[in-house]
Every structure is written in structure tokens, then in C-alpha cells.
C-alpha positions in Angstrom: -33.0 33.1 -51.9 -30.7 35.6 -51.6 -27.6 36.2 -54.0 -25.2 37.8 -53.5 -22.4 35.9 -55.3 -22.9 37.7 -58.3 -18.5 37.8 -59.1 -18.9 33.7 -59.5 -21.2 34.1 -61.5 -24.3 35.8 -62.9 -27.7 35.4 -63.7 -28.4 35.3 -67.5 -30.7 38.0 -68.8 -34.0 36.5 -70.1 -33.1 39.0 -74.0 -29.9 36.6 -73.7 -31.7 33.4 -73.5 -34.0 34.2 -76.1 -31.1 34.7 -78.7 -29.3 31.9 -77.4 -32.8 29.1 -78.5 -33.4 31.3 -81.2 -30.1 31.3 -83.1 -29.4 27.3 -81.3 -33.1 26.7 -83.6 -32.2 29.0 -86.5 -28.3 29.0 -86.8 -27.5 24.8 -86.5 -25.5 24.5 -89.8 -22.1 25.2 -89.2 -21.3 28.6 -90.4 -17.9 27.5 -92.2 -19.9 25.2 -94.7 -20.0 26.9 -98.7 -24.2 26.7 -98.7 -26.4 29.7 -97.8 -27.7 28.5 -94.4 -23.9 28.3 -93.1 -22.9 31.6 -94.7 -26.5 33.1 -92.3 -24.6 31.3 -89.5 -21.4 32.6 -90.4 -22.8 36.7 -91.0 -24.4 36.8 -86.8 -20.8 35.7 -85.8 -20.1 38.8 -87.5 -22.5 40.6 -86.0 -22.1 39.5 -82.7 -18.0 40.3 -83.2 -18.5 43.7 -84.1 -21.5 44.8 -81.7 -18.6 43.2 -78.9 -16.3 45.2 -80.5 -18.4 48.2 -80.4 -19.1 47.7 -76.2 -15.5 47.7 -76.3 -14.2 50.8 -78.4 -11.6 47.8 -79.2 -10.9 50.3 -82.4 -8.6 48.7 -84.9 -7.8 46.0 -82.5 -9.7 42.0 -83.3 -12.4 39.9 -81.3 -11.9 36.0 -80.9 -14.8 34.1 -78.6 -13.2 31.7 -76.8 -15.1 29.0 -74.1 -14.4 31.6 -71.6 -12.5 34.0 -69.4 -10.0 30.5 -68.6 -8.8 30.1 -72.6 -8.9 33.6 -73.4 -6.0 34.2 -70.3 -3.9 30.6 -71.5 -4.4 31.2 -75.2 -2.8 35.7 -74.1 0.0 34.4 -72.3 1.0 31.0 -74.1 0.8 32.6 -77.3 2.5 36.2 -76.8 5.6 36.1 -78.5 8.1 36.4 -75.9 11.7 35.5 -76.4 13.2 32.3 -74.2 14.5 33.4 -71.3 12.4 36.8 -70.6 11.2 38.5 -68.0 7.2 38.1 -67.8 5.8 39.7 -64.7 2.6 39.2 -63.5 0.8 40.9 -60.4 0.0 38.8 -57.9 -3.4 38.8 -56.5 -4.2 37.5 -61.1 -7.1 35.2 -60.7 -5.5 31.4 -61.7 -6.3 31.2 -64.5 -3.4 33.6 -65.2 -1.5 32.8 -62.0 -1.2 28.8 -63.2 0.2 29.2 -66.8 2.6 32.1 -65.6 4.0 29.4 -63.4 4.7 26.8 -66.7 6.0 29.5 -68.5 8.3 29.6 -65.6 8.9 25.6 -66.1 10.1 26.4 -69.8 13.1 28.8 -68.4 10.8 32.3 -68.6 12.2 34.7 -65.5 9.0 35.0 -63.4 8.3 38.1 -61.3 5.4 38.1 -59.3 4.6 42.1 -58.9 3.4 42.7 -55.2 -0.4 43.7 -54.2 -1.6 46.5 -51.8 -3.8 45.8 -48.6 -7.4 46.6 -50.5 -5.7 43.6 -53.6 -4.7 46.2 -56.3 -1.2 46.0 -58.1 1.4 48.3 -56.0 2.7 49.8 -59.1 6.0 51.5 -56.9 6.9 48.2 -57.2 6.0 46.8 -60.2 7.9 49.8 -62.1 11.1 48.5 -60.4 9.9 44.9 -61.6 10.3 46.1 -65.1 13.9 45.3 -67.1 14.4 46.3 -70.8 13.9 42.3 -71.5 10.7 42.5 -70.4 8.8 40.6 -72.8 4.6 39.9 -71.5 3.3 41.4 -68.8 -0.5 40.8 -67.0 -2.3 43.0 -64.9 -5.8 42.8 -63.9 -8.3 45.1 -64.9 -10.2 44.4 -62.2 -10.0 42.3 -58.6 -12.2 39.3 -58.6 -11.5 38.3 -54.8 -12.1 42.2 -53.6 -13.1 44.7 -56.6 -9.7 47.1 -56.6 -9.4 48.5 -60.0 -6.2 48.2 -60.9 -5.1 51.7 -63.8 -4.7 49.6 -66.5 -3.4 52.5 -69.7 -0.9 53.3 -66.6 1.3 50.5 -66.4 0.8 49.7 -69.9 2.5 53.2 -70.2 5.3 51.7 -67.6 5.9 48.9 -69.4 6.2 50.3 -73.0 8.9 53.5 -71.7 10.8 50.9 -70.5 10.2 48.0 -72.7 8.2 48.6 -75.8 7.9 45.4 -77.6 6.2 44.1 -74.5 3.3 42.3 -74.6 0.7 43.9 -71.9 -2.7 41.3 -71.3 -5.5 42.5 -69.0 -7.8 40.3 -68.0 -11.2 41.9 -67.8 -13.6 39.2 -66.6 -14.9 41.4 -63.2 -14.2 45.1 -66.1 -16.1 44.3 -68.5 -20.1 45.1 -67.7 -18.9 46.8 -64.5 -16.9 49.5 -64.9 -15.8 51.8 -68.2 -14.5 49.7 -70.6 -12.8 51.9 -73.5 -9.6 49.8 -74.7 -8.5 51.8 -76.9 -7.8 54.0 -74.6 -6.1 51.0 -72.3 -3.6 50.8 -75.1 -3.3 46.7 -74.0 -2.1 44.2 -76.1 -4.7 41.7 -75.5 -7.9 42.1 -73.1 -9.3 38.8 -71.9 -13.7 38.3 -71.1 -16.1 36.7 -69.7 -19.9 36.3 -70.9 -21.0 34.6 -68.2 -20.1 37.1 -65.6 -22.1 39.4 -67.9 -25.7 38.4 -68.0 -23.8 35.2 -70.4 -24.9 32.2 -70.6 -21.6 30.2 -69.6 -18.8 28.8 -71.6 -18.6 31.7 -74.2 -16.4 34.4 -73.7 -13.2 35.8 -76.2 -10.1 37.6 -76.1 -9.1 41.6 -77.8 -5.6 41.1 -79.9 -4.8 45.4 -80.6 -4.1 45.4 -83.8 0.1 44.4 -84.6 0.1 42.4 -81.0 2.3 39.2 -82.1 0.7 35.9 -80.7 -0.3 33.1 -82.0 -3.1 30.3 -81.2 -3.5 28.5 -78.8 -5.7 25.4 -79.9 -5.2 24.3 -83.8 -7.2 22.9 -86.2 -9.5 24.2 -89.2 -8.6 27.6 -88.6 -11.9 29.2 -87.1 -11.9 32.3 -85.9 -10.1 34.2 -88.8 -7.3 31.5 -88.1 -6.9 32.2 -84.0 -9.2 30.0 -83.1 -9.7 26.6 -84.5 -13.2 24.8 -83.3 -16.3 24.9 -84.8 -18.2 28.3 -84.0 -21.1 28.0 -81.7 -23.4 30.9 -82.9 -25.7 30.7 -80.5 -23.6 31.2 -77.2 -21.8 34.0 -79.3 -24.6 35.0 -80.0 -26.7 35.6 -76.8 -22.8 36.8 -75.7 -23.2 39.7 -77.5 -26.8 40.0 -77.0 -25.6 40.3 -72.8 -22.7 43.0 -73.6 -25.3 44.9 -75.9 -27.9 44.8 -73.2 -25.4 45.2 -70.6 -23.8 48.8 -71.9 -27.8 49.9 -72.8 -28.4 50.3 -69.1 -24.8 50.8 -67.9 -24.8 53.6 -65.7 -28.8 53.0 -64.6 -26.9 49.6 -63.6 -23.7 51.3 -61.6 -25.8 53.6 -59.7 -28.0 51.2 -57.9 -24.7 48.1 -57.1 -22.7 51.3 -55.7 -26.0 52.0 -53.9 -26.3 48.2 -52.5 -22.4 47.6 -51.7 -22.4 51.1 -49.9 -25.5 50.5 -47.9 -24.0 47.1 -47.1 -21.2 48.4 -45.5 -22.8 51.2 -44.0 -24.5 47.9 -42.0 -21.9 46.1 -41.5 -20.1 48.5 -39.8 -23.4 50.0 -37.9 -23.9 46.8 -36.7 -20.4 45.0 -35.7 -18.4 47.9 -35.3 -14.4 47.2 -34.9 -15.4 43.4 -35.2 -15.1 42.8 -38.7 -13.0 45.6 -41.7 -14.1 46.8 -44.7 -11.1 44.5 -47.5 -12.6 46.3 -50.5 -11.6 50.5 -50.9 -14.6 51.8 -52.0 -13.3 54.9 -53.7 -10.9 53.6 -55.8 -13.2 49.7 -56.3 -15.8 48.8 -59.2 -19.0 48.8 -57.6 -21.0 45.4 -57.7 -17.8 43.8 -55.2 -17.6 44.3 -51.1 -15.0 41.9 -49.2 -15.2 42.4 -45.6 -13.4 40.8 -43.0 -15.1 39.5 -39.9 -13.1 38.7 -36.6 -12.1 36.0 -34.8 -14.1 33.7 -36.9 -14.1 31.6 -40.5 -15.1 32.9 -43.3 -16.2 29.8 -45.0 -18.6 28.8 -41.6 -19.6 32.1 -42.3 -20.6 31.3 -44.9 -22.2 28.4 -44.7 -24.2 29.8 -41.7 -26.0 32.5 -44.0 -26.6 29.9 -46.7 -29.5 27.8 -44.2 -30.9 31.9 -44.0 -31.0 31.4 -48.1 -28.0 33.6 -48.2 -25.8 33.1 -51.0 -22.7 35.0 -50.9 -18.0 34.1 -51.9 -15.4 33.3 -49.8 -12.8 34.0 -52.4 -12.4 32.7 -56.4 -15.4 30.1 -57.1 -13.1 28.3 -59.3 -10.8 27.3 -57.2 -10.1 26.4 -52.7 -6.8 27.1 -52.5 -6.8 30.0 -53.8 -9.1 31.5 -50.9 -6.1 30.2 -48.6 -3.3 32.1 -51.2 -4.7 35.5 -51.4 -5.7 35.7 -47.6 -1.8 35.3 -47.1 -1.1 38.5 -49.7 -3.5 40.8 -47.8 -1.4 41.1 -44.9 -4.4 41.3 -42.7 -4.0 40.4 -39.3 -4.0 37.4 -37.4 -7.8 37.6 -36.4 -9.1 38.1 -39.3 -7.3 37.0 -41.7 -9.5 33.6 -41.9 -13.1 35.8 -41.4 -13.2 37.0 -45.3 -16.3 36.5 -46.8 -17.0 38.3 -50.8 -20.1 40.3 -51.3 -21.0 40.8 -55.3 -24.4 42.6 -56.4 -26.0 42.8 -59.4 -28.8 45.0 -61.1 -31.3 42.1 -59.8 -30.6 42.5 -55.9 -32.8 45.0 -53.6 -32.1 47.3 -51.1 -34.0 45.1 -48.7 -31.9 42.3 -49.5 -29.2 44.2 -48.5 -30.5 45.1 -45.5 -31.5 42.1 -44.4 -28.6 39.7 -45.1 -26.2 42.5 -42.8 -28.3 41.6 -39.8 -29.0 37.4 -41.0 -24.6 38.2 -41.5 -24.1 40.5 -37.8 -25.7 37.8 -35.8 -23.5 34.9 -37.7 -20.9 35.8 -36.8 -21.8 36.7 -33.3 -22.8 33.3 -32.6 -19.4 31.9 -34.7 -17.3 34.0 -32.6 -18.4 33.6 -29.0 -18.0 29.7 -29.8 -15.0 30.7 -31.2 -11.3 29.0 -28.9 -9.0 31.9 -27.9 
């Protein structure tokens, strides 16, 4: 099997897996209880929080552990302080975990507007600037597009926002950025930043939300007041420890893995364009994208059909966000591709576990599948 859908989820690091089971055996106590063993579990959570904060260069902000990126995004959008009827700006390219909460807020009377994206999937900054108003209370723009790998300049977008509406809160979904590009939360200046463990080789079911010091954000879940009073529910100590371990390993191997993933993606792009020429278009702008994603569009074929053809050869790829089937059709319209390419979107995404030999085989089989499907497609 050749796994090229690492933007959907990743293989768990051996270290994170080991710590998950060791912590499950050692720290099975409720971290909020009063006896010594529970205090030890609580200390393990505190150590994990500190470790994650260091990796993210979080400064004076706080890291709150959640069940994953979706909960973190929902907490940011629903919990952020915002005046009734005020403007909320969301990028059109966001994950559904941001788009759908934004739609709910629109139904509650907020002035929700969507900032257009460019053909590479990044936010159109000029169009974004025209949407800003003094009564803007909340902005949400992802750091890296899960569909194309486009990197948004969050620091600049934050400055643009605060210059027009100083009290507005800025949220960024960092799920595809963390572990793939350098993330310095102090430099970014975002008020909230979402993370997901399973995108960085930690287990599924664990994530985090960073909240900057002074940002007014209410909890989404109420109950026993765990997670420093911000996220109620018994703490999942083993998962938290495993998440921190994966984050630490990603940081340790960052430079080496960044270069490797960039090399694999550029090699794959070159192979596909050499084999297919004008029959394939690179949607991802490799000059400015994250290193792990290559999204392409094949002429005259359907992406999902081509993906199934590749699956027959043991090659697993994506056709967009794995979390939503209708998401793919929504996003492809936003990219503005010519009609003959619009249905042929396929996303290849790599990790450090992939090889150059796999890129050669995947490109060969993708070209063969595209030529086969194009030959039988109705004209």
C-alpha cells in the first residue's frame, strides 16, 4: 500500500503510541481527584501543556486540550466575544468545522460574510480587506488550506483586521499548518489557534485550542470545570500525553522532514506534468505552499473515479476533505477551474514515511488511469 492521503490523517508515531499505552496504564486515575495518584496524572497534563506551548512558541497564551480540530473550531467561533449583529468574516476556503458554525451564527443574527479565495486556495487579501468594518467582531482564516496546501499570511491578516477593528478577535485553523510549517504563535498574533493531534502523527480524538492572553472566549462545554475551567469533561491524560509526544517529535525532526516532504511533492509534480502535459493542471502553487500537499486537476476525468482506479493499485489518495462528501463539490467551484478540469481534482499528501520510489509508481499509475478514463469519457 502507498498512502498518499496524509492531509486526511497520519500514521501514529511509535513514540506517541508507546506513551499512549504507558500513560493509560500509569495515569488511569481521574486527574481532578484529590489523592496522590490523581495529582501525578494532573502533573502529566501540565507537562504536556507546557511541552505543546513551547513547540508553538505560545508566549503568554493558554493551551486548552479538546477532542480535536472540530471542537476547537466550534469553541472559537461560538465562544468568541462578539456583539449581536456584528460582522463575522470567514474565508470561503475554510474546513466545514468553521463554515457550518459560521452559518449557524448567521442564523442567530450575525452579519456573516465570506472572503473569496484565489485559484491556489489561499484567501484573496484585497477582497478580504474590503470586507473589514469597524464593527467586525470575529475573523476566521485557516493557516494552511487542507485542500491545496496554500499558506495564508496570518500575521498580515491579523494586522489588517486590528487596524480597522482593534477589538476584533482573530481565529486561525492551524490543523494543516502545525508540524508542516513553522508555527510561532507570538509572531502570528492570532487570538485563537486550532490544532488536531491526528494530523501530526498522534492518535485521533485529541486536539487543542490556543487562546491568547486577554482574548475574551467563553467555554463551549460546561460541567466540572476541567481544563483550567475552560473545557469541562474528565481529562484524557493518555491522549494528551501522546499528543504532546507527537508534537515534540515533529519539532525535533522538522527541518529534515520539511525538506523530504517538499522534495517528494516537487518530484511527484514534475513526474505528472512530464507524463501528462496539458492534460493535468497543478492547483497547488508549489512556490508558496506547505510542503506536504499537491492538488492537481486532470482533464476530462472525475477525481473520485481516478482515485478508485489508483486504489486498485494500492495507492490511496484524497479528492478533498475526507470529513465531508459535499465539501469537495463546494470547493472545486471556488477554485474557478475550466469546466474540463473542474471534476478532476485529486489531492496527494505525503509524510516522512513516503519515498521517491512511491512517487514514481504513483505518477505512473495516475497517468495511466487518467489516459484510460479520458479515452472512454463522453465528449
